[in-house]
C-alpha positions, 0 to 999 in steps of 0.5 A, spaced: 512 403 547 511 410 544 509 415 547 503 417 542 501 409 546 502 411 553 498 417 552 493 413 549 493 408 554 494 412 561 489 415 565 493 422 564 491 422 555 484 424 557 486 430 561 492 431 555 487 431 550 482 436 552 488 441 556 494 441 550 490 438 543 486 444 542 492 449 544 497 445 539 491 446 533 491 453 535 498 453 534 499 450 528 493 454 525 497 461 528 503 458 524 499 457 518 496 463 517 502 467 519 506 464 512 499 465 509 500 473 512 507 474 510 506 469 503 501 474 501 505 481 502 510 479 497 510 483 491 513 480 485 510 486 480 508 493 480 504 497 475 502 504 474 497 507 468 496 514 469 490 518 464 496 524 462 491 527 458 488 530 464 494 535 465 493 542 462 498 546 466 504 546 461 508 547 468 505 541 471 506 537 465 513 538 466 513 534 473 507 530 472 509 527 466 513 522 468 508 520 474 507 512 473 515 511 473 515 515 479 511 512 482 512 505 481 519 507 483 516 511 490 512 504 491 519 499 490 523 503 494 518 501 499 517 494 499 525 493 499 526 486 502 518 484 500 519 483 492 519 476 490 518 472 484 512 468 487 507 474 490 501 478 490 500 484 483 499 492 485 496 495 479 495 502 480 490 507 474 491 514 475 484 517 473 484 524 476 489 529 477 487 536 480 491 541 481 488 548 485 492 554 481 496 559 486 489 563 489 485 556 491 491 554 494 492 560 498 484 561 500 485 554 503 481 551 498 483 544 498 482 541 491 489 539 489 488 531 489 492 525 485 486 519 484 486 512 483 484 505 483 489 501 486 488 493 486 492 487 490 491 482 485 493 475 488 493 468 486 486 465 485 479 467 485 476 472 491 482 474 493 483 481 489 483 487 493 481 493 489 479 501 492 479 507 490 485 512 493 485 519 493 491 523 496 490 530 497 495 536 498 494 537 505 496 529 507 502 530 502 504 536 507 508 531 511 512 529 505 514 537 504 520 539 505 522 542 512 518 549 513 514 548 507 508 551 508 502 548 502 498 554 502 504 557 498 507 552 495 505 552 487 502 545 485 506 545 478 512 545 483 517 539 483 517 539 491 509 539 491 510 533 485 514 529 489 510 530 496 504 527 492 507 521 489 510 519 496 503 520 499 500 517 494 506 511 495 506 511 503 498 509 503 499 504 498 503 500 503 499 502 509 494 499 505 497 493 504 499 491 510 493 491 513 
């Protein structure tokens, strides 16, 4: 006789089914959910598009014209171990770059920011996630070299540029992991 047959026909079957079957079903569902979440966090591609016509400052242009490639690289570096042929696609469309001049920065006016639309494109209808992301200079300050002061650093400098790119990439990954 099989264990299933014994369980069906024994007095303990009723107790076992009332106590263990719901727990077993829950464990199976949680296993599927964990597998699904793991599969969704895998990434097959990252694409960044930036409207560089918004750059009006010659000094800033030296840094910011590489934004598409640098932001894509910063995101991919944070996805090591999560890149797969099957997975979601991260699409980013940078549509705004606001760089404060040095006087606005020193006056503590928070006007330097990088903004764009982010989309996590997943297979199937209604599975995509879309949101607007805006990273400000104050958010990027933690990524400046040690001892830097965001009110004294030039927004067209390489350090400021790298901090903004890093902050944007970190925010994308943080949202992906939610």
